[in-house]
ZAMI-439093 format. One record per atom (N, C-alpha, C): residue in one letter; atom name; y, x, z. Coordinates in Angstrom, 1 decimal, decimal comma. Each point is the difference from the previous one (the first is absolute). Example, Ala and Ser with C-alpha at 12.3 -4.5 7.8 and 13.67 -1.06 7.14 Angstrom:
BEGIN
('A' 'N' (-5,7 13,2 7,8)),
('A' 'CA' (1,2 -0,9 0,0)),
('A' 'C' (1,2 0,9 0,0)),
('S' 'N' (1,1 -0,4 -0,7)),
('S' 'CA' (1,1 0,9 0,0)),
('S' 'C' (1,1 -0,8 0,8)),
***
This chain:
BEGIN
('M' 'N' (-27,5 -7,1 -37,2)),
('M' 'CA' (-0,7 0,5 -1,2)),
('M' 'C' (0,9 0,0 -1,2)),
('F' 'N' (0,8 -1,1 -0,2)),
('F' 'CA' (0,8 -0,1 -1,2)),
('F' 'C' (1,2 1,0 0,1)),
('G' 'N' (0,4 0,3 1,2)),
('G' 'CA' (1,1 1,0 0,1)),
('G' 'C' (-0,4 1,4 -0,5)),
('R' 'N' (-1,3 0,3 0,3)),
('R' 'CA' (-0,5 1,3 -0,5)),
('R' 'C' (-0,2 0,0 -1,5)),
('L' 'N' (-0,4 -1,1 -0,6)),
('L' 'CA' (-0,2 -0,1 -1,4)),
('L' 'C' (1,3 0,1 -0,8)),
('F' 'N' (1,0 -0,5 0,6)),
('F' 'CA' (1,3 0,0 -0,7)),
('F' 'C' (0,9 1,1 0,5)),
('G' 'N' (-0,5 0,9 0,8)),
('G' 'CA' (0,7 1,2 0,4)),
('G' 'C' (1,0 -0,2 1,2)),
('R' 'N' (-0,1 -1,2 0,7)),
('R' 'CA' (0,9 -0,2 1,1)),
('R' 'C' (-0,6 0,8 1,2)),
('R' 'N' (0,8 0,8 0,6)),
('R' 'CA' (-0,5 0,9 1,1)),
('R' 'C' (0,2 -0,7 1,3)),
('K' 'N' (-0,8 0,5 1,0)),
('K' 'CA' (0,1 -0,6 1,4)),
('K' 'C' (1,4 0,3 0,5)),
('R' 'N' (0,4 -0,9 0,9)),
('R' 'CA' (1,3 0,3 0,7)),
('R' 'C' (-0,2 1,0 1,1)),
('M' 'N' (1,0 0,9 0,1)),
('M' 'CA' (0,0 1,0 1,0)),
('M' 'C' (0,3 -0,7 1,3)),
('P' 'N' (-0,6 0,4 1,1)),
('P' 'CA' (0,4 -0,6 1,3)),
('P' 'C' (1,4 0,3 0,3)),
('E' 'N' (0,7 -0,9 0,7)),
('E' 'CA' (1,4 0,2 0,3)),
('E' 'C' (0,2 1,1 1,0)),
('G' 'N' (1,1 0,7 -0,1)),
('G' 'CA' (0,3 1,0 0,9)),
('G' 'C' (-0,5 1,4 -0,4)),
('E' 'N' (0,3 1,0 0,7)),
('E' 'CA' (-0,5 1,3 -0,2)),
('E' 'C' (-1,2 0,3 0,8)),
('P' 'N' (-0,8 0,9 -0,5)),
('P' 'CA' (-1,2 0,4 0,9)),
('P' 'C' (0,6 0,5 1,3)),
('S' 'N' (-0,6 -0,4 1,1)),
('S' 'CA' (0,5 0,3 1,3)),
('S' 'C' (-0,6 1,4 0,5)),
('D' 'N' (-1,1 0,4 -0,6)),
('D' 'CA' (-0,6 1,3 0,3)),
('D' 'C' (-0,8 0,3 -1,2)),
('E' 'N' (0,2 1,2 -0,6)),
('E' 'CA' (-0,7 0,4 -1,2)),
('E' 'C' (-1,5 0,3 0,3)),
('S' 'N' (-0,4 -0,1 1,3)),
('S' 'CA' (-1,3 0,3 0,4)),
('S' 'C' (-0,8 -1,3 0,3)),
('I' 'N' (-1,3 0,1 -0,2)),
('I' 'CA' (-0,8 -1,1 0,3)),
('I' 'C' (-0,2 -0,2 1,5)),
('R' 'N' (0,4 1,0 0,8)),
('R' 'CA' (-0,2 0,1 1,4)),
('R' 'C' (0,6 -1,3 0,7)),
('S' 'N' (1,0 -0,5 -0,6)),
('S' 'CA' (0,7 -1,1 0,6)),
('S' 'C' (-0,5 -1,4 -0,4)),
('A' 'N' (-0,9 -0,1 -0,9)),
('A' 'CA' (-0,5 -1,3 -0,5)),
('A' 'C' (-0,8 -0,8 0,9)),
('G' 'N' (0,2 -1,3 0,0)),
('G' 'CA' (-0,8 -0,9 0,9)),
('G' 'C' (-0,1 -1,4 -0,7)),
('P' 'N' (-0,7 -0,9 0,7)),
('P' 'CA' (-0,1 -1,4 -0,6)),
('P' 'C' (1,4 -0,6 -0,3)),
('G' 'N' (0,0 -0,6 -1,2)),
('G' 'CA' (1,2 -0,6 -0,5)),
('G' 'C' (0,9 0,9 -0,9)),
('D' 'N' (-0,2 1,3 0,1)),
('D' 'CA' (0,7 1,0 -0,8)),
('D' 'C' (-0,6 0,0 -1,4)),
('V' 'N' (0,7 0,6 -1,0)),
('V' 'CA' (-0,4 0,2 -1,3)),
('V' 'C' (-0,1 1,5 -0,3)),
('V' 'N' (-1,2 0,4 -0,4)),
('V' 'CA' (-0,2 1,4 -0,4)),
('V' 'C' (0,0 0,0 -1,5)),
('V' 'N' (0,9 0,8 -0,6)),
('V' 'CA' (0,1 0,2 -1,4)),
('V' 'C' (-0,6 1,3 -0,4)),
('I' 'N' (-0,9 0,0 -1,0)),
('I' 'CA' (-0,6 1,2 -0,5)),
('I' 'C' (0,3 0,1 -1,5)),
('T' 'N' (0,8 0,9 -0,3)),
('T' 'CA' (0,6 0,2 -1,4)),
('T' 'C' (-1,1 0,3 -1,0)),
('G' 'N' (-0,1 -0,9 -1,1)),
('G' 'CA' (-1,0 0,2 -1,0)),
('G' 'C' (-1,4 -0,2 0,3)),
('F' 'N' (-0,3 -0,7 1,1)),
('F' 'CA' (-1,4 -0,2 0,4)),
('F' 'C' (-0,7 -1,2 -0,4)),
('S' 'N' (0,7 -1,0 -0,6)),
('S' 'CA' (-0,7 -1,2 -0,5)),
('S' 'C' (-0,9 0,3 -1,2)),
('P' 'N' (-1,0 -0,8 -0,3)),
('P' 'CA' (-0,8 0,3 -1,1)),
('P' 'C' (0,7 0,1 -1,4)),
('T' 'N' (1,2 -0,5 0,0)),
('T' 'CA' (0,8 0,1 -1,3)),
('T' 'C' (1,1 1,1 0,2)),
('Y' 'N' (-0,2 0,9 1,0)),
('Y' 'CA' (0,9 1,1 0,3)),
('Y' 'C' (1,4 -0,4 0,4)),
('E' 'N' (0,2 -1,3 0,4)),
('E' 'CA' (1,2 -0,4 0,6)),
('E' 'C' (-0,1 0,3 1,5)),
('D' 'N' (1,0 -0,2 0,7)),
('D' 'CA' (0,0 0,2 1,5)),
('D' 'C' (-0,8 -1,1 0,6)),
('A' 'N' (-0,8 0,4 1,1)),
('A' 'CA' (-0,8 -1,0 0,8)),
('A' 'C' (0,8 -0,3 1,2)),
('Y' 'N' (0,1 -1,3 0,4)),
('Y' 'CA' (0,7 -0,5 1,1)),
('Y' 'C' (-1,0 -0,6 1,0)),
('F' 'N' (-0,4 0,7 1,0)),
('F' 'CA' (-1,0 -0,5 0,9)),
('F' 'C' (0,7 -0,6 1,3)),
('L' 'N' (-0,1 -1,3 0,2)),
('L' 'CA' (0,4 -0,7 1,2)),
('L' 'C' (-1,0 0,3 1,0)),
('I' 'N' (0,4 0,6 1,1)),
('I' 'CA' (-0,9 0,5 1,1)),
('I' 'C' (-0,4 -1,2 0,8)),
('E' 'N' (-1,3 -0,3 0,1)),
('E' 'CA' (-0,5 -1,1 0,9)),
('E' 'C' (-0,5 0,5 1,3)),
('S' 'N' (-0,5 1,2 0,1)),
('S' 'CA' (-0,5 0,5 1,3)),
('S' 'C' (0,0 1,5 0,0)),
('A' 'N' (0,0 0,5 1,2)),
('A' 'CA' (0,0 1,5 0,2)),
('A' 'C' (-1,0 0,3 1,1)),
('G' 'N' (-0,7 1,1 -0,2)),
('G' 'CA' (-1,0 0,5 1,0)),
('G' 'C' (0,0 1,5 0,1)),
('R' 'N' (-0,6 0,4 1,1)),
('R' 'CA' (-0,1 1,5 0,2)),
('R' 'C' (-1,4 0,3 0,3)),
('Y' 'N' (-0,5 1,2 -0,5)),
('Y' 'CA' (-1,4 0,4 0,2)),
('Y' 'C' (-0,1 1,4 0,5)),
('S' 'N' (-1,1 0,3 0,6)),
('S' 'CA' (-0,3 1,4 0,4)),
('S' 'C' (-1,4 0,4 -0,4)),
('G' 'N' (0,0 1,3 -0,3)),
('G' 'CA' (-1,3 0,6 -0,3)),
('G' 'C' (0,0 1,5 0,5)),
('P' 'N' (-1,0 0,7 -0,2)),
('P' 'CA' (0,0 1,4 0,5)),
('P' 'C' (1,1 0,9 -0,5)),
('S' 'N' (0,5 -0,3 -1,2)),
('S' 'CA' (1,1 0,9 -0,5)),
('S' 'C' (1,4 -0,6 0,3)),
('G' 'N' (0,1 -1,0 0,8)),
('G' 'CA' (1,3 -0,5 0,4)),
('G' 'C' (0,2 -1,5 -0,3)),
('F' 'N' (1,3 -0,4 -0,1)),
('F' 'CA' (0,4 -1,4 -0,2)),
('F' 'C' (0,5 -0,2 -1,4)),
('W' 'N' (-0,1 -1,3 -0,4)),
('W' 'CA' (0,6 -0,5 -1,2)),
('W' 'C' (0,4 -1,4 0,1)),
('H' 'N' (0,9 -0,4 -0,8)),
('H' 'CA' (0,6 -1,4 0,0)),
('H' 'C' (-0,5 -0,7 -1,3)),
('E' 'N' (-0,1 -1,3 0,2)),
('E' 'CA' (-0,3 -0,9 -1,2)),
('E' 'C' (0,9 -1,2 0,0)),
('L' 'N' (0,5 -0,2 -1,2)),
('L' 'CA' (0,9 -1,2 -0,3)),
('L' 'C' (-0,8 -0,8 -1,0)),
('I' 'N' (-0,2 -1,3 0,3)),
('I' 'CA' (-0,6 -0,9 -1,0)),
('I' 'C' (1,2 -0,8 -0,7)),
('G' 'N' (0,0 0,1 -1,3)),
('G' 'CA' (1,1 -0,6 -0,7)),
('G' 'C' (-0,4 -0,8 -1,2)),
('V' 'N' (0,8 -0,9 -0,5)),
('V' 'CA' (-0,3 -0,7 -1,2)),
('V' 'C' (1,1 0,1 -1,0)),
('D' 'N' (-0,4 0,1 -1,3)),
('D' 'CA' (1,0 0,1 -1,1)),
('D' 'C' (-0,6 -1,0 -1,0)),
('G' 'N' (0,5 -1,3 0,0)),
('G' 'CA' (-0,6 -1,0 -0,8)),
('G' 'C' (-1,4 -0,3 0,5)),
('D' 'N' (-1,0 0,0 -0,9)),
('D' 'CA' (-1,4 -0,2 0,4)),
('D' 'C' (-0,7 1,2 0,5)),
('R' 'N' (0,7 1,1 0,0)),
('R' 'CA' (-0,6 1,3 0,3)),
('R' 'C' (0,2 0,3 1,5)),
('R' 'N' (-1,1 0,3 0,7)),
('R' 'CA' (0,0 0,4 1,4)),
('R' 'C' (-0,4 1,4 0,1)),
('A' 'N' (0,8 0,8 0,8)),
('A' 'CA' (-0,3 1,4 0,1)),
('A' 'C' (0,1 0,5 1,4)),
('A' 'N' (-0,7 1,1 0,3)),
('A' 'CA' (0,1 0,7 1,3)),
('A' 'C' (0,8 1,3 -0,4)),
('I' 'N' (1,2 0,1 0,7)),
('I' 'CA' (0,8 1,2 -0,1)),
('I' 'C' (-0,2 0,8 1,3)),
('E' 'N' (-0,7 1,2 -0,2)),
('E' 'CA' (-0,3 0,8 1,2)),
('E' 'C' (0,8 1,3 0,0)),
('W' 'N' (0,5 0,4 1,2)),
('W' 'CA' (0,7 1,2 0,1)),
('W' 'C' (-0,3 0,8 1,2)),
('S' 'N' (0,1 1,3 -0,1)),
('S' 'CA' (-0,2 0,9 1,2)),
('S' 'C' (1,0 1,1 -0,1)),
('E' 'N' (0,0 0,8 1,0)),
('E' 'CA' (1,0 1,1 0,1)),
('E' 'C' (-0,7 1,3 0,4)),
('D' 'N' (-1,2 0,3 -0,4)),
('D' 'CA' (-0,7 1,2 0,5)),
('D' 'C' (0,7 1,2 -0,5)),
('D' 'N' (0,1 0,2 -1,3)),
('D' 'CA' (0,7 1,2 -0,6)),
('D' 'C' (1,1 -0,5 -0,9)),
('G' 'N' (0,9 -0,8 0,5)),
('G' 'CA' (1,0 -0,6 -0,8)),
('G' 'C' (-0,4 -1,5 -0,2)),
('L' 'N' (0,9 -0,8 -0,6)),
('L' 'CA' (-0,3 -1,4 -0,2)),
('L' 'C' (-0,9 -0,2 -1,2)),
('F' 'N' (-1,2 -0,6 0,3)),
('F' 'CA' (-1,0 -0,3 -1,0)),
('F' 'C' (-0,2 -1,5 -0,1)),
('I' 'N' (0,1 -0,5 -1,3)),
('I' 'CA' (0,0 -1,5 -0,2)),
('I' 'C' (-1,1 -0,3 -1,0)),
('T' 'N' (-0,8 -1,0 0,3)),
('T' 'CA' (-1,0 -0,5 -1,1)),
('T' 'C' (0,2 -1,5 0,0)),
('V' 'N' (-0,3 -0,6 -1,2)),
('V' 'CA' (0,0 -1,4 -0,2)),
('V' 'C' (-1,4 -0,4 -0,5)),
('T' 'N' (-0,6 -1,0 0,6)),
('T' 'CA' (-1,3 -0,5 -0,4)),
('T' 'C' (0,0 -1,5 -0,3)),
('D' 'N' (-0,4 -0,3 -1,2)),
('D' 'CA' (-0,1 -1,4 -0,4)),
('D' 'C' (-1,1 -0,7 0,8)),
('Q' 'N' (0,4 -1,0 0,8)),
('Q' 'CA' (-1,0 -0,6 0,9)),
('Q' 'C' (-1,0 -0,9 -0,8)),
('G' 'N' (0,3 -0,4 -1,2)),
('G' 'CA' (-0,9 -0,8 -0,8)),
('G' 'C' (-1,0 0,8 -0,8)),
('S' 'N' (0,0 1,3 0,3)),
('S' 'CA' (-0,8 0,9 -0,8)),
('S' 'C' (-1,3 0,5 0,7)),
('A' 'N' (-0,3 -0,6 1,1)),
('A' 'CA' (-1,2 0,5 0,7)),
('A' 'C' (-1,3 -0,1 -0,9)),
('R' 'N' (-0,8 1,0 0,1)),
('R' 'CA' (-1,3 0,0 -0,8)),
('R' 'C' (-1,1 0,4 1,0)),
('G' 'N' (-1,2 -0,3 -0,4)),
('G' 'CA' (-1,1 0,5 0,8)),
('G' 'C' (-0,4 1,4 -0,3)),
('I' 'N' (-0,8 0,6 1,0)),
('I' 'CA' (-0,3 1,4 -0,2)),
('I' 'C' (-0,9 0,2 -1,3)),
('E' 'N' (-0,8 -0,9 -0,3)),
('E' 'CA' (-0,9 0,1 -1,2)),
('E' 'C' (0,8 0,1 -1,2)),
('S' 'N' (1,2 -0,7 -0,1)),
('S' 'CA' (0,8 0,0 -1,2)),
('S' 'C' (0,6 1,4 -0,3)),
('V' 'N' (0,0 0,9 0,9)),
('V' 'CA' (0,5 1,4 -0,3)),
('V' 'C' (-1,2 1,0 0,1)),
('G' 'N' (-1,2 -0,5 0,1)),
('G' 'CA' (-1,2 0,9 0,0)),
('G' 'C' (-0,3 0,6 1,3)),
('L' 'N' (0,4 -0,6 1,1)),
('L' 'CA' (-0,4 0,5 1,4)),
('L' 'C' (-1,0 -1,0 0,6)),
('T' 'N' (-0,7 0,6 1,0)),
('T' 'CA' (-0,9 -0,8 0,8)),
('T' 'C' (0,3 0,3 1,5)),
('Y' 'N' (-0,5 -0,9 0,8)),
('Y' 'CA' (0,1 0,1 1,5)),
('Y' 'C' (-0,6 1,4 0,4)),
('D' 'N' (-1,2 0,3 -0,5)),
('D' 'CA' (-0,6 1,3 0,4)),
('D' 'C' (0,8 1,2 -0,4)),
('E' 'N' (0,6 -0,1 -1,1)),
('E' 'CA' (0,9 1,2 -0,5)),
('E' 'C' (1,2 0,1 1,0)),
('L' 'N' (0,6 -1,1 0,3)),
('L' 'CA' (1,1 0,1 0,9)),
('L' 'C' (-0,3 0,5 1,4)),
('V' 'N' (-1,2 -0,4 0,5)),
('V' 'CA' (-0,5 0,5 1,3)),
('V' 'C' (-0,2 1,5 -0,1)),
('R' 'N' (-0,7 0,4 -1,1)),
('R' 'CA' (-0,2 1,5 -0,2)),
('R' 'C' (1,3 0,8 0,0)),
('M' 'N' (0,9 -0,5 -0,8)),
('M' 'CA' (1,3 0,7 -0,1)),
('M' 'C' (0,7 0,1 1,3)),
('D' 'N' (0,0 -1,1 0,8)),
('D' 'CA' (0,6 0,0 1,3)),
('D' 'C' (-0,7 1,0 0,9)),
('R' 'N' (-1,3 0,1 0,0)),
('R' 'CA' (-0,8 0,9 0,8)),
('R' 'C' (0,3 1,4 -0,4)),
('E' 'N' (0,0 0,3 -1,3)),
('E' 'CA' (0,2 1,4 -0,5)),
('E' 'C' (1,5 0,4 0,2)),
('H' 'N' (0,9 -0,9 -0,2)),
('H' 'CA' (1,4 0,3 0,1)),
('H' 'C' (0,4 1,2 -0,9)),
('S' 'N' (-0,5 0,0 -1,2)),
('S' 'CA' (0,1 1,2 -0,9)),
('S' 'C' (0,9 -0,4 -1,2)),
('L' 'N' (1,0 0,9 -0,3)),
('L' 'CA' (0,8 -0,2 -1,2)),
('L' 'C' (-0,7 0,2 -1,3)),
('D' 'N' (-1,3 0,4 0,1)),
('D' 'CA' (-0,8 0,2 -1,2)),
('D' 'C' (-0,6 -1,4 -0,5)),
('N' 'N' (0,1 -1,0 0,9)),
('N' 'CA' (-0,5 -1,3 -0,3)),
('N' 'C' (1,0 -0,8 -0,9)),
('G' 'N' (-0,5 -1,0 -0,7)),
('G' 'CA' (0,8 -0,8 -0,9)),
('G' 'C' (-0,8 -0,9 -0,9)),
('F' 'N' (0,6 -0,6 -0,9)),
('F' 'CA' (-0,7 -0,9 -1,0)),
('F' 'C' (0,9 -0,1 -1,2)),
('V' 'N' (-0,6 -0,5 -1,1)),
('V' 'CA' (0,7 -0,1 -1,3)),
('V' 'C' (0,1 -1,5 -0,3)),
('H' 'N' (1,3 -0,4 -0,3)),
('H' 'CA' (0,3 -1,4 -0,4)),
('H' 'C' (0,9 0,0 -1,2)),
('D' 'N' (-0,3 -0,7 -1,0)),
('D' 'CA' (0,8 -0,1 -1,2)),
('D' 'C' (0,3 1,4 -0,6)),
('G' 'N' (-0,9 0,9 0,1)),
('G' 'CA' (0,2 1,3 -0,6)),
('G' 'C' (0,8 1,0 0,9)),
('D' 'N' (0,5 -0,5 1,2)),
('D' 'CA' (0,7 0,9 0,9)),
('D' 'C' (-0,9 0,3 1,2)),
('R' 'N' (0,1 1,2 0,4)),
('R' 'CA' (-0,7 0,4 1,3)),
('R' 'C' (0,9 -0,2 1,1)),
('F' 'N' (-0,5 -0,7 1,0)),
('F' 'CA' (0,8 -0,3 1,3)),
('F' 'C' (-0,7 0,8 1,0)),
('E' 'N' (0,8 1,0 0,6)),
('E' 'CA' (-0,6 0,8 1,0)),
('E' 'C' (0,3 -0,5 1,4)),
('Y' 'N' (-1,0 0,1 0,9)),
('Y' 'CA' (0,1 -0,4 1,4)),
('Y' 'C' (1,1 0,8 0,7)),
('R' 'N' (0,9 -0,7 0,7)),
('R' 'CA' (1,1 0,7 0,7)),
('R' 'C' (-0,2 -0,2 1,5)),
('N' 'N' (-0,4 -1,2 0,5)),
('N' 'CA' (-0,1 -0,2 1,4)),
('N' 'C' (-0,7 -1,4 0,2)),
('S' 'N' (-0,5 -0,1 1,2)),
('S' 'CA' (-0,5 -1,4 0,5)),
('S' 'C' (0,2 0,0 1,5)),
('Y' 'N' (0,3 -1,2 0,5)),
('Y' 'CA' (0,4 -0,1 1,4)),
('Y' 'C' (0,1 -1,4 0,4)),
('E' 'N' (0,0 -0,3 1,3)),
('E' 'CA' (0,2 -1,3 0,6)),
('E' 'C' (1,5 -0,1 0,3)),
('A' 'N' (0,6 -1,1 -0,4)),
('A' 'CA' (1,4 -0,2 0,3)),
('A' 'C' (0,1 -1,3 0,8)),
('H' 'N' (1,2 -0,2 0,6)),
('H' 'CA' (0,3 -1,3 0,8)),
('H' 'C' (1,3 -0,5 -0,3)),
('S' 'N' (0,2 -1,3 0,0)),
('S' 'CA' (1,3 -0,6 0,0)),
('S' 'C' (0,6 0,2 1,4)),
('L' 'N' (1,3 0,0 0,1)),
('L' 'CA' (0,6 0,2 1,3)),
('L' 'C' (0,7 -1,3 0,3)),
('T' 'N' (-0,1 -0,4 1,3)),
('T' 'CA' (0,6 -1,2 0,5)),
('T' 'C' (1,5 0,2 0,3)),
('G' 'N' (0,7 -1,0 0,2)),
('G' 'CA' (1,5 0,1 0,3)),
('G' 'C' (0,3 0,9 1,2)),
('D' 'N' (-1,0 0,1 1,0)),
('D' 'CA' (0,2 0,9 1,1)),
('D' 'C' (-0,5 1,4 -0,2)),
('G' 'N' (-0,5 0,3 -1,2)),
('G' 'CA' (-0,5 1,3 -0,3)),
('G' 'C' (-1,5 0,2 0,3)),
('G' 'N' (-0,7 -1,1 0,4)),
('G' 'CA' (-1,4 0,1 0,3)),
('G' 'C' (-0,8 -0,1 -1,3)),
('E' 'N' (-1,3 0,3 0,0)),
('E' 'CA' (-0,8 -0,1 -1,2)),
('E' 'C' (-0,4 -1,4 -0,2)),
('G' 'N' (0,0 -0,4 -1,3)),
('G' 'CA' (-0,5 -1,3 -0,4)),
('G' 'C' (-1,3 0,1 -0,7)),
('D' 'N' (-0,2 -0,7 -1,1)),
('D' 'CA' (-1,2 0,0 -0,8)),
('D' 'C' (-0,2 1,4 -0,6)),
('G' 'N' (-1,3 0,4 -0,1)),
('G' 'CA' (-0,3 1,2 -0,6)),
('G' 'C' (-0,6 -0,2 -1,4)),
('F' 'N' (0,0 1,0 -0,8)),
('F' 'CA' (-0,6 0,0 -1,3)),
('F' 'C' (-0,3 1,4 -0,5)),
('Y' 'N' (-0,8 0,2 -1,0)),
('Y' 'CA' (-0,3 1,3 -0,5)),
('Y' 'C' (0,5 0,2 -1,4)),
('I' 'N' (0,5 1,3 -0,2)),
('I' 'CA' (0,6 0,3 -1,3)),
('I' 'C' (-0,7 1,3 -0,6)),
('W' 'N' (-0,3 -0,1 -1,3)),
('W' 'CA' (-0,4 1,2 -0,7)),
('W' 'C' (1,1 0,2 -1,1)),
('E' 'N' (0,5 1,3 -0,1)),
('E' 'CA' (1,1 0,3 -0,9)),
('E' 'C' (-0,5 0,9 -1,1)),
('F' 'N' (0,4 -0,2 -1,2)),
('F' 'CA' (-0,3 0,8 -1,2)),
('F' 'C' (1,2 0,2 -0,8)),
('A' 'N' (0,0 1,2 -0,7)),
('A' 'CA' (1,1 0,3 -1,0)),
('A' 'C' (-0,6 0,5 -1,3)),
('G' 'N' (0,6 -0,4 -1,1)),
('G' 'CA' (-0,5 0,4 -1,3)),
('G' 'C' (1,2 0,4 -0,9)),
('G' 'N' (-0,3 0,4 -1,2)),
('G' 'CA' (1,0 0,3 -0,9)),
('G' 'C' (1,0 1,1 0,5)),
('G' 'N' (-0,5 1,0 0,6)),
('G' 'CA' (0,8 1,1 0,6)),
('G' 'C' (0,9 -0,5 1,1)),
('G' 'N' (-0,5 -1,0 0,7)),
('G' 'CA' (0,8 -0,6 1,2)),
('G' 'C' (0,9 -1,1 -0,4)),
('E' 'N' (0,1 -0,3 -1,3)),
('E' 'CA' (0,9 -1,1 -0,5)),
('E' 'C' (-0,5 -1,4 0,2)),
('K' 'N' (-1,4 -0,1 0,1)),
('K' 'CA' (-0,6 -1,3 0,2)),
('K' 'C' (-0,6 -0,1 1,4)),
('L' 'N' (0,2 -1,1 0,7)),
('L' 'CA' (-0,6 -0,1 1,3)),
('L' 'C' (-1,0 -1,2 0,0)),
('M' 'N' (-1,0 0,1 0,9)),
('M' 'CA' (-0,9 -1,2 0,2)),
('M' 'C' (-0,4 0,0 1,4)),
('S' 'N' (0,1 -1,2 0,6)),
('S' 'CA' (-0,4 -0,2 1,4)),
('S' 'C' (-1,1 -1,0 0,1)),
('V' 'N' (-0,9 0,2 0,9)),
('V' 'CA' (-1,1 -0,9 0,3)),
('V' 'C' (0,3 -0,4 1,5)),
('V' 'N' (0,1 -1,3 0,2)),
('V' 'CA' (0,3 -0,6 1,3)),
('V' 'C' (-1,1 -0,9 0,5)),
('K' 'N' (-0,4 0,2 1,2)),
('K' 'CA' (-1,1 -0,9 0,6)),
('K' 'C' (0,4 -0,5 1,4)),
('S' 'N' (0,2 -1,3 0,1)),
('S' 'CA' (0,2 -0,6 1,3)),
('S' 'C' (-1,3 -0,7 0,4)),
('E' 'N' (-0,2 -0,2 1,3)),
('E' 'CA' (-1,2 -0,6 0,5)),
('E' 'C' (0,0 -1,5 -0,5)),
('G' 'N' (-1,1 -0,4 -0,5)),
('G' 'CA' (-0,2 -1,4 -0,5)),
('G' 'C' (0,5 -0,2 -1,4)),
('T' 'N' (0,5 1,0 -0,7)),
('T' 'CA' (0,5 -0,2 -1,4)),
('T' 'C' (-0,7 1,0 -0,9)),
('P' 'N' (0,0 -0,3 -1,3)),
('P' 'CA' (-0,6 1,0 -0,9)),
('P' 'C' (0,9 1,2 -0,2)),
('F' 'N' (-0,6 1,0 -0,6)),
('F' 'CA' (0,8 1,2 -0,3)),
('F' 'C' (1,1 -0,4 -1,1)),
('E' 'N' (1,2 0,5 0,2)),
('E' 'CA' (1,0 -0,2 -1,0)),
('E' 'C' (0,6 1,3 -0,5)),
('V' 'N' (0,1 0,1 -1,4)),
('V' 'CA' (0,5 1,2 -0,6)),
('V' 'C' (1,4 -0,3 -0,6)),
('Y' 'N' (0,9 0,8 0,3)),
('Y' 'CA' (1,4 -0,1 -0,5)),
('Y' 'C' (0,4 1,3 -0,7)),
('S' 'N' (1,0 -0,1 -0,8)),
('S' 'CA' (0,6 1,1 -0,7)),
('S' 'C' (1,5 0,1 0,3)),
('P' 'N' (0,4 0,6 1,1)),
('P' 'CA' (1,4 0,1 0,3)),
('P' 'C' (0,7 0,9 -1,0)),
('V' 'N' (1,3 -0,3 -0,2)),
('V' 'CA' (0,9 0,7 -0,9)),
('V' 'C' (1,0 0,7 0,9)),
('V' 'N' (0,2 1,3 -0,2)),
('V' 'CA' (1,0 0,8 0,7)),
('V' 'C' (1,4 -0,3 -0,7)),
('V' 'N' (1,0 -0,3 0,8)),
('V' 'CA' (1,4 -0,1 -0,5)),
('V' 'C' (0,9 0,9 0,7)),
('A' 'N' (1,0 0,5 -0,7)),
('A' 'CA' (0,9 0,9 0,5)),
('A' 'C' (1,0 -0,7 0,9)),
('P' 'N' (0,3 0,5 1,2)),
('P' 'CA' (1,0 -0,6 0,9)),
('P' 'C' (1,3 -0,3 -0,7)),
('E' 'N' (0,4 0,8 -0,9)),
('E' 'CA' (1,3 -0,2 -0,7)),
('E' 'C' (0,1 -1,3 -0,8)),
('I' 'N' (-1,1 -0,6 -0,4)),
('I' 'CA' (0,1 -1,2 -0,8)),
('I' 'C' (-0,2 -1,3 0,9)),
('V' 'N' (0,0 0,2 1,3)),
('V' 'CA' (-0,2 -1,1 0,9)),
('V' 'C' (1,3 -0,3 0,7)),
('S' 'N' (0,5 -1,3 0,0)),
('S' 'CA' (1,2 -0,4 0,7)),
('S' 'C' (-0,4 -1,2 0,9)),
('V' 'N' (0,8 -0,2 1,0)),
('V' 'CA' (-0,3 -1,1 0,9)),
('V' 'C' (1,3 -0,8 0,2)),
('Y' 'N' (-0,1 -1,4 -0,2)),
('Y' 'CA' (1,1 -0,9 0,2)),
('Y' 'C' (-0,3 -0,8 1,2)),
('K' 'N' (0,8 0,0 1,0)),
('K' 'CA' (-0,3 -0,7 1,2)),
('K' 'C' (0,3 -1,5 -0,1)),
('K' 'N' (-0,8 -0,8 0,7)),
('K' 'CA' (0,2 -1,4 -0,1)),
('K' 'C' (1,3 -0,5 0,5)),
***
């Protein structure tokens, strides 16, 4: 904390990035995202775990990392080029906090219509998709399942995801899209 107050910057991991792409990152590596910290400094996420998921539209990867007291999920997929989002894991909210109800989510899932959506903090979030997804085990088999509703607002600049796993409450997250060019990986 004092280092930030007095302008001392974080030390860069030793060595050169081994791969400019997040594709090579795993536990023990450091993922650096340029200008991503709340103070617009670089964020240095020490990766604690890695997972892989599947849904009807394909596969994606998740890295759980920490930067100080901040825990984040860094997700990436390669459907139409490399797509990366970062989600603050301490930011989960309930569906009521964004103006949604269980019945509305069920209706949107049933209708599967891009005309559906909701307004939160003055922004309209439009329904994009809803589906069941599964974690993948080390041998490629399906692990635990969960359900996701995806929304986009602000002309596609803002994202919101509602996640529901069995036995847990609905969780609402606001992933942030990051350009692959600002992500570097330092191997352990």
